[in-house]
BAZA-903255 format. One line per 8 residues: number of its first residue (from 0); for each residue x, y, z of N, C-alpha, C. Coordinates in steps of 0.02 Angstrom, whole numbers, plus 50000, padded with zeros to 5 digits. Layout:
N
NUM> X Y Z X Y Z X Y Z  ... $
# end
This chain:
285
0> 59600 56238 48145 59580 56232 48072 59514 56253 48065  59507 56308 48027 59457 56333 48018 59419 56328 47934  59383 56278 47900 59360 56299 47844 59309 56330 47832  59306 56382 47790 59239 56410 47758 59244 56426 47698  59187 56420 47663 59174 56379 47606 59130 56425 47571  59123 56452 47501 59110 56526 47458 59127 56524 47410  59084 56521 47374 59060 56550 47302 59035 56559 47237  59022 56562 47194 58948 56581 47161 58887 56518 47142 $
8> 58942 56445 47169 58906 56404 47176 58951 56318 47194  58957 56340 47275 58995 56299 47311 58962 56299 47376  58977 56224 47393 58975 56205 47458 59020 56224 47513  59021 56255 47563 59098 56282 47607 59073 56248 47676  59133 56234 47721 59173 56187 47783 59187 56251 47807  59184 56214 47891 59217 56255 47938 59222 56191 47984  59291 56184 48011 59326 56143 48039 59352 56168 48119  59348 56137 48149 59390 56150 48227 59475 56177 48212 $
16> 59497 56202 48280 59577 56207 48246 59606 56140 48274  59573 56102 48303 59633 56041 48306 59641 56001 48251  59697 55993 48201 59681 55940 48145 59695 55867 48176  59731 55854 48237 59728 55804 48253 59650 55760 48247  59588 55800 48259 59531 55770 48258 59519 55714 48204  59550 55729 48158 59542 55690 48082 59601 55636 48073  59645 55613 48121 59690 55590 48125 59669 55520 48155  59671 55452 48119 59634 55389 48169 59573 55413 48196 $
24> 59548 55438 48148 59490 55441 48189 59444 55404 48159  59391 55388 48193 59341 55342 48176 59272 55377 48167  59276 55375 48117 59231 55396 48083 59139 55377 48096  59098 55403 48131 59049 55394 48153 58989 55401 48106  58939 55374 48104 58874 55385 48062 58848 55425 48034  58842 55466 47992 58807 55539 47981 58752 55516 47961  58681 55513 47965 58622 55511 47941 58597 55565 47914  58580 55566 47835 58531 55612 47827 58471 55609 47826 $
32> 58442 55655 47866 58373 55639 47876 58320 55665 47818  58266 55630 47799 58208 55639 47746 58142 55660 47764  58102 55675 47749 58036 55661 47747 57982 55639 47776  57941 55614 47823 57917 55559 47828 57872 55524 47783  57833 55557 47730 57809 55532 47670 57855 55476 47613  57913 55484 47620 57966 55452 47574 57956 55357 47614  57934 55333 47553 57926 55272 47557 57975 55230 47554  58010 55238 47529 58074 55183 47497 58155 55221 47515 $
40> 58172 55182 47558 58255 55191 47586 58289 55167 47556  58339 55204 47542 58420 55163 47526 58494 55184 47544  58531 55143 47569 58602 55188 47583 58646 55156 47561  58681 55208 47560 58765 55203 47524 58816 55214 47573  58862 55173 47560 58929 55183 47598 58978 55216 47578  58989 55261 47638 59050 55300 47614 59112 55268 47631  59147 55314 47621 59232 55282 47638 59240 55291 47712  59287 55264 47740 59285 55270 47813 59234 55262 47853 $
48> 59187 55206 47844 59130 55211 47894 59075 55281 47897  59068 55304 47835 59035 55370 47853 58969 55350 47812  58899 55351 47834 58842 55319 47806 58806 55381 47789  58774 55382 47707 58716 55438 47708 58667 55396 47673  58613 55390 47708 58516 55369 47714 58480 55408 47671  58482 55392 47609 58439 55435 47552 58408 55406 47514  58318 55412 47512 58271 55382 47474 58293 55398 47397  58262 55355 47353 58274 55344 47293 58183 55401 47274 $
56> 58186 55458 47228 58145 55489 47233 58095 55451 47181  58038 55461 47195 57986 55417 47153 57935 55455 47110  57942 55527 47104 57881 55558 47066 57903 55560 46989  57863 55582 46962 57874 55609 46886 57921 55623 46870  57966 55642 46817 58013 55699 46800 57976 55761 46787  57934 55800 46824 57923 55847 46822 57915 55897 46880  57932 55964 46857 57935 56005 46926 57861 56052 46965  57839 56044 46997 57779 56088 47026 57813 56130 47064 $
64> 57805 56198 47028 57819 56269 47073 57805 56276 47134  57809 56338 47166 57787 56355 47236 57706 56393 47202  57695 56398 47135 57606 56441 47126 57571 56369 47106  57597 56317 47108 57559 56258 47097 57559 56244 47017  57591 56291 46981 57602 56248 46903 57659 56214 46880  57648 56173 46834 57706 56125 46823 57745 56153 46764  57812 56146 46782 57874 56174 46737 57894 56135 46680  57892 56156 46625 57924 56117 46559 57989 56092 46576 $
72> 57999 56040 46564 58076 55990 46593 58116 55984 46522  58100 56034 46486 58136 56014 46405 58209 56029 46425  58223 56081 46447 58280 56125 46477 58299 56124 46542  58346 56087 46560 58352 56056 46648 58412 56110 46667  58415 56163 46717 58456 56200 46727 58481 56161 46776  58565 56172 46782 58622 56140 46822 58591 56158 46907  58582 56102 46936 58585 56140 47030 58647 56155 47049  58651 56206 47076 58723 56208 47128 58700 56229 47203 $
80> 58733 56221 47231 58747 56232 47316 58774 56252 47335  58783 56303 47372 58824 56333 47431 58807 56335 47487  58873 56301 47536 58870 56332 47592 58944 56388 47615  58920 56425 47648 58946 56484 47649 58961 56487 47719  59040 56495 47725 59064 56533 47793 59069 56596 47827  59097 56608 47743 59144 56662 47763 59073 56733 47756  59029 56750 47734 58987 56814 47727 58952 56801 47802  58938 56779 47842 58912 56789 47905 58949 56749 47959 $
88> 58976 56805 48008 59039 56780 48072 58999 56732 48120  58931 56733 48121 58894 56687 48173 58865 56627 48146  58866 56620 48069 58821 56572 48052 58830 56524 47978  58812 56468 47967 58842 56436 47882 58774 56467 47866  58798 56474 47794 58751 56512 47760 58746 56461 47699  58686 56445 47688 58673 56388 47631 58636 56436 47575  58654 56426 47492 58613 56439 47452 58596 56389 47404  58548 56382 47386 58535 56332 47333 58498 56369 47278 $
96> 58518 56363 47218 58489 56370 47139 58492 56323 47115  58413 56313 47070 58413 56269 47011 58351 56304 46974  58392 56363 46938 58365 56405 46881 58300 56446 46905  58244 56437 46905 58171 56479 46928 58129 56418 46970  58160 56347 46940 58106 56315 46961 58122 56281 47044  58153 56323 47099 58152 56302 47154 58088 56360 47185  58051 56297 47227 57997 56334 47265 58013 56369 47335  57972 56342 47377 57990 56394 47453 58027 56356 47503 $
104> 58042 56288 47463 58107 56241 47510 58075 56204 47585  58025 56240 47623 58010 56216 47678 58033 56151 47699  58015 56109 47661 58027 56043 47652 58107 56035 47671  58157 56072 47635 58233 56053 47630 58242 56091 47728  58211 56162 47716 58225 56184 47796 58206 56126 47852  58160 56103 47846 58132 56051 47911 58151 55990 47922  58191 55954 47841 58235 55915 47839 58315 55909 47883  58326 55965 47883 58404 56013 47887 58397 56032 47974 $
112> 58343 56056 47982 58335 56048 48067 58309 55997 48099  58309 55941 48065 58296 55860 48082 58376 55845 48099  58429 55877 48078 58484 55851 48071 58516 55907 48135  58479 55926 48185 58514 55950 48261 58539 56037 48228  58505 56057 48175 58515 56149 48150 58463 56174 48170  58497 56242 48188 58444 56321 48162 58429 56335 48102  58384 56314 48091 58389 56346 48016 58348 56409 48002  58358 56458 47973 58307 56525 47952 58288 56548 47878 $
120> 58274 56574 47851 58265 56604 47796 58273 56673 47806  58337 56671 47744 58364 56743 47753 58347 56795 47679  58358 56765 47642 58323 56793 47569 58345 56748 47501  58287 56797 47465 58290 56759 47389 58313 56808 47365  58347 56788 47295 58359 56848 47247 58368 56808 47178  58352 56865 47114 58365 56839 47061 58421 56860 47030  58450 56819 46976 58505 56844 46937 58501 56808 46871  58534 56808 46827 58545 56765 46762 58536 56692 46789 $
128> 58565 56686 46826 58569 56610 46835 58515 56580 46894  58467 56641 46891 58403 56601 46910 58389 56618 46978  58367 56600 47007 58331 56608 47083 58356 56569 47142  58403 56615 47180 58444 56600 47243 58405 56597 47299  58414 56526 47347 58386 56539 47398 58425 56526 47450  58418 56573 47488 58470 56566 47560 58466 56556 47608  58494 56514 47675 58469 56505 47731 58514 56529 47790  58536 56534 47835 58553 56541 47898 58568 56503 47932 $
136> 58610 56435 47953 58617 56363 47994 58663 56389 48052  58631 56371 48103 58682 56356 48170 58669 56288 48199  58697 56255 48224 58693 56206 48266 58653 56228 48333  58605 56192 48347 58573 56195 48394 58601 56193 48461  58633 56153 48457 58669 56136 48531 58717 56207 48552  58753 56229 48511 58792 56272 48522 58774 56354 48494  58737 56336 48441 58723 56416 48417 58777 56452 48372  58824 56391 48364 58884 56416 48317 58870 56379 48259 $
144> 58925 56408 48205 58918 56365 48135 58947 56311 48144  58928 56263 48094 58944 56206 48108 59024 56174 48081  59063 56141 48122 59123 56131 48115 59136 56058 48115  59083 55989 48125 59096 55944 48102 59107 55917 48014  59155 55920 47980 59133 55883 47921 59088 55834 47887  59085 55790 47948 59018 55729 47923 58946 55774 47937  58951 55816 47968 58880 55845 47957 58870 55872 47916  58940 55922 47884 58938 55960 47827 58914 55926 47768 $
152> 58940 55856 47776 58908 55831 47705 58852 55802 47723  58838 55777 47786 58754 55778 47793 58698 55835 47772  58725 55892 47788 58693 55953 47762 58686 55939 47688  58748 55936 47641 58752 55946 47574 58695 55889 47539  58718 55816 47565 58657 55762 47544 58592 55792 47566  58584 55813 47640 58506 55816 47629 58461 55869 47570  58530 55920 47581 58508 55958 47515 58494 55933 47453  58552 55877 47421 58531 55850 47366 58463 55804 47362 $
160> 58467 55772 47400 58416 55734 47433 58343 55759 47410  58332 55797 47453 58260 55865 47422 58268 55866 47365  58326 55888 47323 58318 55907 47265 58291 55855 47211  58311 55783 47241 58290 55742 47204 58204 55718 47222  58185 55744 47276 58120 55707 47295 58060 55760 47259  58084 55813 47278 58033 55887 47234 58059 55904 47195  58105 55899 47144 58112 55926 47095 58150 55868 47065  58110 55793 47028 58157 55765 47017 58169 55749 46944 $
168> 58163 55809 46913 58212 55815 46851 58271 55842 46854  58289 55868 46916 58344 55861 46932 58405 55802 46938  58365 55758 46948 58420 55687 46951 58462 55691 46891  58439 55700 46816 58478 55685 46775 58558 55733 46766  58537 55799 46815 58577 55847 46817 58624 55842 46871  58623 55768 46913 58657 55783 47004 58695 55686 46975  58764 55710 47010 58778 55643 47012 58758 55597 47085  58736 55594 47108 58698 55562 47157 58612 55525 47116 $
176> 58600 55584 47058 58550 55543 47037 58572 55470 46988  58618 55464 46987 58626 55384 46960 58606 55329 47004  58626 55356 47059 58600 55293 47117 58528 55330 47146  58494 55383 47148 58432 55384 47207 58405 55425 47162  58398 55456 47126 58368 55487 47058 58304 55457 47056  58280 55466 46990 58217 55444 46938 58261 55441 46871  58312 55486 46862 58325 55478 46786 58408 55476 46799  58440 55436 46792 58525 55446 46780 58550 55500 46758 $
184> 58610 55543 46761 58632 55582 46710 58654 55545 46639  58632 55583 46607 58661 55554 46520 58714 55535 46499  58778 55574 46542 58838 55553 46516 58855 55548 46593  58900 55485 46594 58954 55466 46645 59032 55524 46651  59038 55553 46690 59094 55590 46702 59164 55548 46706  59187 55580 46686 59263 55529 46686 59312 55562 46719  59312 55513 46768 59366 55556 46829 59434 55565 46805  59473 55536 46778 59519 55550 46740 59539 55616 46696 $
192> 59480 55607 46666 59479 55687 46623 59447 55740 46669  59407 55733 46721 59386 55786 46768 59412 55798 46826  59467 55760 46850 59504 55771 46899 59553 55817 46890  59568 55878 46931 59616 55915 46898 59636 55943 46994  59712 55977 47002 59738 55968 47063 59790 56020 47052  59775 56076 47102 59843 56130 47081 59863 56137 47163  59910 56164 47168 59937 56198 47241 59974 56274 47215  59940 56321 47267 59975 56393 47212 59999 56412 47283 $
200> 60047 56478 47283 60068 56503 47357 60012 56547 47361  60011 56568 47437 59954 56602 47450 60005 56652 47503  60035 56674 47499 60077 56703 47566 60124 56661 47599  60163 56697 47631 60211 56650 47689 60194 56587 47735  60105 56595 47745 60106 56567 47818 60045 56499 47773  60024 56511 47715 59991 56470 47693 59985 56454 47614  59961 56404 47593 59946 56392 47513 59868 56382 47500  59858 56375 47442 59798 56370 47401 59805 56315 47387 $
208> 59751 56266 47392 59763 56198 47344 59650 56204 47317  59669 56196 47263 59618 56182 47214 59613 56105 47189  59550 56099 47192 59536 56020 47186 59463 56022 47140  59457 55987 47084 59415 55980 47053 59409 55912 47006  59363 55883 47032 59323 55803 47014 59252 55809 47004  59246 55727 46973 59175 55702 46981 59124 55698 47065  59092 55715 47060 59056 55709 47137 59037 55639 47132  58993 55627 47211 58995 55579 47255 58982 55576 47302 $
216> 58939 55530 47356 58938 55548 47413 59005 55547 47469  59009 55570 47500 59057 55586 47556 59118 55604 47525  59124 55630 47476 59204 55670 47446 59217 55723 47504  59169 55772 47521 59196 55812 47565 59235 55796 47621  59209 55739 47640 59245 55715 47716 59319 55678 47693  59303 55642 47635 59368 55620 47592 59426 55657 47596  59427 55715 47548 59465 55763 47540 59496 55788 47615  59447 55801 47658 59492 55818 47722 59533 55777 47748 $
224> 59490 55705 47749 59545 55666 47786 59600 55643 47746  59607 55648 47687 59668 55642 47642 59732 55697 47633  59700 55742 47640 59738 55815 47674 59760 55828 47743  59726 55805 47801 59755 55808 47865 59796 55727 47894  59785 55692 47866 59815 55610 47850 59913 55634 47828  59908 55687 47792 59979 55702 47789 60014 55752 47814  59965 55768 47893 59987 55833 47931 59986 55866 47910  59946 55895 47852 59923 55972 47845 59870 56003 47851 $
232> 59853 56058 47876 59807 56088 47909 59760 56131 47863  59695 56131 47850 59659 56151 47819 59617 56215 47857  59636 56259 47854 59621 56318 47873 59559 56330 47854  59529 56343 47784 59498 56369 47768 59486 56376 47696  59437 56376 47659 59425 56345 47589 59344 56365 47577  59329 56326 47511 59260 56342 47496 59251 56255 47457  59186 56228 47440 59178 56181 47444 59107 56185 47367  59109 56184 47304 59069 56194 47263 59048 56134 47226 $
240> 58963 56111 47235 58922 56076 47195 58882 56092 47160  58914 56073 47088 58908 56110 47038 58863 56057 46983  58819 56040 46964 58788 55981 46932 58822 55917 46943  58844 55873 46917 58900 55811 46906 58965 55831 46956  58999 55886 46955 59062 55906 46965 59053 55943 47049  59131 55914 47089 59124 55967 47133 59204 55990 47126  59193 56060 47156 59270 56092 47153 59272 56130 47217  59346 56101 47247 59349 56155 47313 59410 56199 47300 $
248> 59411 56237 47350 59485 56276 47376 59474 56289 47445  59543 56265 47473 59561 56256 47541 59632 56297 47547  59620 56330 47596 59681 56354 47629 59720 56308 47663  59765 56285 47650 59822 56241 47693 59884 56276 47740  59909 56233 47765 59970 56243 47782 60006 56194 47828  60084 56207 47836 60105 56147 47860 60150 56184 47915  60126 56146 47979 60152 56187 48042 60169 56265 48058  60122 56293 48013 60101 56359 48022 60139 56400 47966 $
256> 60165 56372 47902 60196 56372 47857 60163 56374 47785  60159 56397 47726 60143 56384 47661 60190 56332 47652  60158 56278 47623 60163 56215 47595 60235 56210 47546  60289 56174 47549 60348 56186 47504 60336 56140 47450  60374 56157 47392 60347 56120 47332 60375 56051 47355  60419 56012 47375 60402 55953 47383 60340 55903 47412  60310 55948 47475 60253 55927 47502 60195 55947 47464  60204 56001 47416 60146 56010 47381 60120 55952 47328 $
264> 60203 55927 47302 60166 55869 47256 60174 55820 47293  60189 55783 47355 60152 55742 47387 60083 55756 47399  60040 55809 47428 59972 55823 47429 59946 55801 47352  59959 55817 47315 59935 55828 47246 59933 55739 47229  59998 55731 47232 59987 55652 47219 59929 55618 47262  59946 55612 47313 59876 55592 47362 59838 55579 47361  59804 55643 47321 59735 55660 47313 59734 55633 47222  59762 55645 47197 59753 55624 47115 59750 55537 47123 $
272> 59791 55516 47168 59791 55445 47185 59720 55425 47202  59691 55452 47271 59635 55431 47289 59568 55452 47249  59573 55490 47203 59502 55503 47182 59511 55470 47105  59569 55466 47071 59571 55420 47033 59553 55345 47012  59578 55319 47077 59585 55236 47087 59488 55225 47088  59477 55159 47080 59434 55131 47052 59372 55130 47124  59335 55130 47134 59284 55130 47203 59276 55075 47217  59291 55049 47269 59290 54999 47292 59201 54994 47353 $
280> 59191 55042 47354 59147 55054 47396 59070 55062 47361  59039 55016 47326 58990 55051 47294 58912 55048 47336  58871 55077 47310 58793 55082 47343 58776 55027 47373  58744 55016 47398 58716 54947 47440 58655 54958 47451  58597 54904 47428 58547 54913 47422 58503 54862 47469 $
# end
């Protein structure tokens, strides 16, 4: 099961071909490494025992650009994170956009290295949505793309954590800002309204699963577990983190074939039930 993720504002994943690794799996703790100057740390319990440790940003809600100037925070852009497995056959490509506010992101690169990753700066480009910073990432132990969904979620949380720390004005634009940021989002996403699930045909051998819902820590791992718990294989896909929302697109199959209509309904109902049910594992401090 190879999961590859990419889009204009997304987080992507790549998993190994053995679907059974997610079945009856004891989800070990995945720790988000943070810069050493952080004074306050708090933990959040993720589902099925996954742990993310993220500090609360303590800076004032003002961004400092790489040129040392302060950025007005009246109009705060939407933070977007991309983890792209499609564009490079040998590395996971991470892309971060936050309007024109992002600096050199050296602290983010170092935090990712502390997760056991090799990180190199690829390029920076500008478009109408702002400045896009790209990194190429491989596992230090193998030199290959990241395959573990828990590690991919740790990468995602590390990037978001650094946005909250070094650009605290992003707090009001990110779902994680409600717990870990200096300012919670002004509006809370209604999960019932925000959750949309669709399964389309994608040829004889696989289907396309679309999921859009409110973002939260551990969501990527939760989605993969729910899908594989009903014996559906995730072959590739995209995972977008865009402000308060998460948007996923997975290529899925059942026993090497496209998912038939009754099983599509089972999959959609399972995801909808899980995403819309009340959260029982709240952040602990």
